[in-house]
N, C-alpha and C positions, 0 to 999 in steps of 0.2 A: 210298342206304341208308335202308331203312325205320326209322323210329323210334317209339316209343310215343307215340299220341295225347294231347294235354292233354284232361282230362275237362271243363274249364270252357269253357261256351259264350262265345262272343265276337260282337261286332257289326262288320259289314264292309260297305262300299260296293262294288257291283259295277259295274266299268268296261267289261266286255267280254264276249264269248261265245267260248269256246274251240271248236276244231274238233270236239271231241266232244259239244259241246252244254252244257257246264258253265259256270257264270259264272265270271269271272276278277276277282279282288280282290288289292289289295295291303295286307298287314297287317304293320306294322313292317318295311316295306321288303322283305318276301318274298312271292313270288307264291302265291296260294292258289286252288286250283280248287274251286269250290262247287257241287256238284250241285244241280238244281232252283232255281237263283237266275238272275236275268236282268239284262242290263243297265239301269243306271238304278235299281236296287232297293238298299234298305238291308235287311239281313237280320240275323238271329240265327242263328249257324251253330255246328255242333260238329265239331271236328277228327276226322277219321277215320284220317289216316296221315300221318307226318311224313316228309320226304326232306331230302337236303341242300340242293337248290336250289329245292324248292317243297314245298307241303303241300297236302292233299286235305281237304275238309270236306263236310259236308252241310246244306243249309238247312234251319233250323226255321221260326220265326216270320218272316214278310214284314213288316217294320217298315214300309217305303215300297214299295208295289207298282209295276212297271212298267204303263204304260197299255197295253202289249201282252200283258199276262198274261191268260189265259183259263182256264177250268176244263176240265181234261183229261175228255175224252169217255169214255175207258177206265177202269173201276174197278181195272185192274190197273197203272195208272200209277204209277211210282215203285218197282215191285217187277220187273216184266217189263223185260228189257233191249231188246226188240224196238223201243220207241219213247222216246226221251229228250226230245222237244221238244213234246209235246201241250199243255204249258202255255204255249206261245208261239204267238200268232195267226199263221196260215200267211203273210200279207204280211210279217210280222216275220221269219219263219223264212228266206223268201227273201232278205230284205235281209241278214240275218246271214250267209247262205251266200255272198253276193256279197263281202260284207266280207271273210270268210275267204279266197276267192280272191284278192282285191285284195292282201291282205297278204301271201300267199305269193308272188304276183308280185313285190312289192316287196322283200321280205326275202330270198328264195331266188333268184328269176331276175334281180332287178335290171331288170325291165321293166314297161311299162305299156301297155295297150291304147289304140290311137287312139280307139276306141269302145266302149261297153259295149252289148252286145245286150239286146233285151227278153227277160225271163227266160221259159222254157217252163213252163208250168204246167197242171195238169188237176185232175180229183178228188182229193182227199186222203183220201179212204176206200175201201175195197174195191178198192185199186189193185194188190195183189200177186197177179199169176198164177204166181208161182214162190216157193218156200219151203221151207227145211229145219227141220222141227221135232224138237225132242229129246224123247226118251220116257225116263222112269224109273219103274220098279217100286219102289214102297215098301212093302215087306213088313209094316212095323210099323204102317203105316196101312191095309194091305189095298187099297191103291189104286195105280191107274198113272196117273202125270202126263203130260200131253202138251202142248207148248207151245214157246215160245222160251227161251231161258236167261234167267235173272234177272241183275239187274245184277252180283250175285256169281255169275260164270259156274258155280260149283261146283254150283248148284242149277237145277233145270227150274222154271219158272213153271207153276202150275196154273191154265190157261186154260179158262173155260167157253165163251169166244167170243173172237173177235179182229176188231176194226173196220177193219184195214187189209188183211186177207187178202181174196181174192175171196170173196163172201158164200156161195158153194156150200160152202166149207170153213169159213170165218170163223164161221158161224153154227151149225156142227156139231161143234165142237171137244168139247163135252161129250158128244155121241153117240159120237164117236170114241174118247174117253177110256172110256167105258162098254164099247165093243167090246174094247179092249185089256184092260181090268180082267177081262173074261170069258173071255179066253184063257189056256190052259195055258202058253204059251210067251212071255208078255208080257215076263218078265224078260230074255229074250234079244233084244229089240228095242230098240235104241239111238235109232233116228232113222226119220223117215218124211219122204220128199220129196213135194212136191206140185207139179204142173204143171198149167196150164189153157191149152187151145187155145181157138180161137173156138166149137167145137162139142162138145169132149171135155174131161174132167178126169181125171188120173190121180193115184194114190197109190202111191209105191214104198216097201215096207216091208224095211228093212234087218234081217236077222236073223243072229245069231251062232251059232244052233244049228237043226237041222232043225225045221220047224214040223210037228206032227201034222196028220193028215188032218182031224180036228175042227176045228182051229184055221184051216185053209186054207178049210174049208166056210164058217166063219163069216166070214172075209174076203170071200170071194166073195159071200155073201149081203148082207154090208154095201155092196158096191159095187152089185149089183143093185139094192137098195132106195133108195140115197141118188145113184145116178148117177156113180159114179166107176170108172174102169179101175182094176183092181189089178194090181201089179207086185210081184215078190219079188226080193230082193237078197241072196243068201246070202253072197257074196264080194265081189270087186271090181266095177267098172263093167261088165265084160264079163259078169258072171254075172246081170246083170237079165234077167229073162223075165216073161211075162205069165202071169197066174193066172186072171183074167177080165176080159174076154172074151179068146179065143185071140190076137187081135191087137189093138194100140192104135195109133190114128193121131191125132196131135196136129199141129196147125198153126194158122196166123194170117194173115189177108189183109192186103195193103197194097192197098187198091182204088185209090188215087191212082195207083198204078204198075201196076196190073193183074197183080198178083202174089199167089200163095199159097205161103207157106214152110212145110215141115214141119220138125219138130224132135223130138228123142228126149226121153223122159220124164226123163232125168237128164242131158240136154246142156244147154249154155248157151243161155240165151235171155234177152232183156232183161226185167227183172222187171215193168216198168210198161208195159202195152201202149199206152195213150194217149199217154203221153210218148214212148214208142218211135216212134210213127207221125209225131209232130210233129217228133222229133228228125231222122228220116231226111229229111223235107222241109226242114228248116232246113239240114242238111248240104249237100243238094243246092243248094239257093239259095246257100250261101255258095261252093261249089266251082264252081257255074255250067259244068257240063260240056256240051259240044256235039258234034256228029257227028265233028268232027275231032279230039277229044281223046282221049288214052291215059291211062287212070287206074289207078294202082297202090293197092290198097286192103290195108293191113297189119293183122294181127290181124283177119281178115274174117270169122272165126266161119262160121256157115252160111250167109253171103251176104246178111245184113241189110242192108248199105249197098251191097254190090257188085252184087247184081241190080238194085235200082232205079237206080244208076248206069249199068248196061248198057243201061237203057232209053233213055238220053240220049246217052251217050259213044260214040265210035268202037269203042274196046277197053277192056276191064276186066281186070286181073290181081288175083286175091286170094290173100293168102299167110297161112296159118294154122299154128300149131305141132301142134294136135290132129288126128290123122289121122281120127278119126270126124267131127269138123267138117267137114273137107275134103270127105269123102265126102257128107255132108248138102248142102254147097253145089254140088257137082256134080250131085247128084241133084234139087236145087231148080232149078238152070238148066235141066236136061233137061226137067223137068215144065212148066215156064213157058215152054219153046220158046225159051231164050235161047242164042245161038250165038256171041256176041262177048265171053263172059266165060270165062276159065280160071282153075282154082284148083290151088294147089299146097302141099304140106306143106314147111314152113321154119321152122328154129330161129331165132326173131327175137331171141333173146338171145345168139346166137353170131356167128361170123363168116360174113356172107352174100355177101361180095364175089365169091366164085367161083361165084354161082348165075346162071344166064341171065337170070332176071327182074331181078336186081339191076343187072345190066349192061345191060339194055334202055333204050329212050329214052322215058320217061314225062314228061308235063307237068303232071299233077296227081297229088296224093297225099292219101290219106286214112288216119289213124292212129286206132286204137280200142284202145289197149294195156291190159292189166291194171293193178293198183294201182302196180306197181312201175315203170310208165312204160316209155319206149322209149330209155333213156339209151345202151345198148351199140349200138342200131341207129342212132342219130343220130350216131355217131362215124363211120359208114359212108356213110350217106344222109342227105338226098336229094342226087341228082346235079344238075349245074348246069341240066338241061333242065327240072327241076320248078320251075315258077313259082308254084304255089299249093297251100297245106297246109291242109286241115281236120283238127283234133286234137280227138278226143272224149276226155274224161278222166273217171275216176272217183275221182282223188286228186289234190288241188290242189297237194300239195307236189312230186310227180313231174311233173306238168304244168308247174310253175313252173321247175323245174330244166331241163326239156327245151326250154321256151320261150327261156330264156337260152341254150342251145346253138344253136337255130335262128336266133336273131338275131345272136349274135356269132360264131358259127363258120360258119354257112351264107348269111350275108347276108339274112335275112329280116326282114320289120317285123310285129310283131303288131298286125294291123289292127283285130281285133274279138274281143270275149270276153263270153260270158255263161253264167249258171248254168241248169240244168236241174233242175225238181223230181221227179227219179226216184224218190226215197225220202223223201216227206213225213213229217214227225215225227220224222226221224233226224238225226244229224249228218253223214250223208253228203252230200258235195258233188260233184255231177255237173256237168260243164260242157262247153262247145264253143267253139273258138276258130279264128280264121282268120289264117293267116300269108301274106304275100306278098312276092315279092322287092322289096328296097328299091330 
């Protein structure tokens, strides 16, 4: 239950960092989450919201600063909700994320890895090749805002540039905002999706009302001038179509595996290209497939792991719930001349025991589930023939729960775990773990 905040500032010692990047303090025996405060600091804070079991506050004066505190690079820090950890040095961000993962393993899964893997890191700037930007036309200001949501998600941050986006877009947000401001139908555009391949970049404009011919001409001209393919989305995902040029081809190479994977402008693709390449290599090194191995890749997407696995394993089967992604995976296999990988649509949150692929004999398994994890699936799989599992996670709590299931119900041992800096400067904790039969 929310309660009125106390207007009086208070001092607090910050003991930990929460999963969302806020500092954690204990004030008069009650947990307080303090935005923009870091472990080891003493801050003067202002209560923002009271709850029964915890309170929320905002740091003001930093009375004793952490040695890991740095000056945020972005002028929008503190307002924009896209990054919440720019005030923490990148190495300390990694350490904090590993601590979050370890706490979840201990508290939720009641497991501990035999060893910690070296974190996977890359450039912390200009890394986002995929983003969804919000758009808000503010008639009173005569201006159209474009950017990520503010920390208060009711509002859109007015961004002139963004240092974590691919520079092709991040350095042109002001120009994009000017384009929208000049359009008659700007008020009908709630969002823009950005996707970058190795050789092409695309912007998908969601619009709730038909756009005039003049507005479409402006969008096409913007695309030609700034090097973006322009697509329109008047309805659901199936309504996406190219405005300019007539066809849009996005893809990325995995040179270590002699692969090039195509993806849709609104389809799922890993946000951080550099970390994705390192993550694939890391997963293959942990799973260690050979010509005699049979690999089941669950939540396989467009074949991001399946196809590199197929270069080494005897047989690979990828299962995915999204029909469009399965079609992309099959097309990518054909384009790359891969004949030992098959892909099927499967409801991995339902009962899979009647499926032929679930009854087949696999000895290696890779899991890359959504934030909700693979809880229902792990009640049914893996079978006794599976000797090694690599689990790629985007949510430490669901991973910890599933780790407990693999260890206590399926007889695996958590051999290794490590974090991956897929989203620098955010509270997102991406990780990779290895399980082996005990």
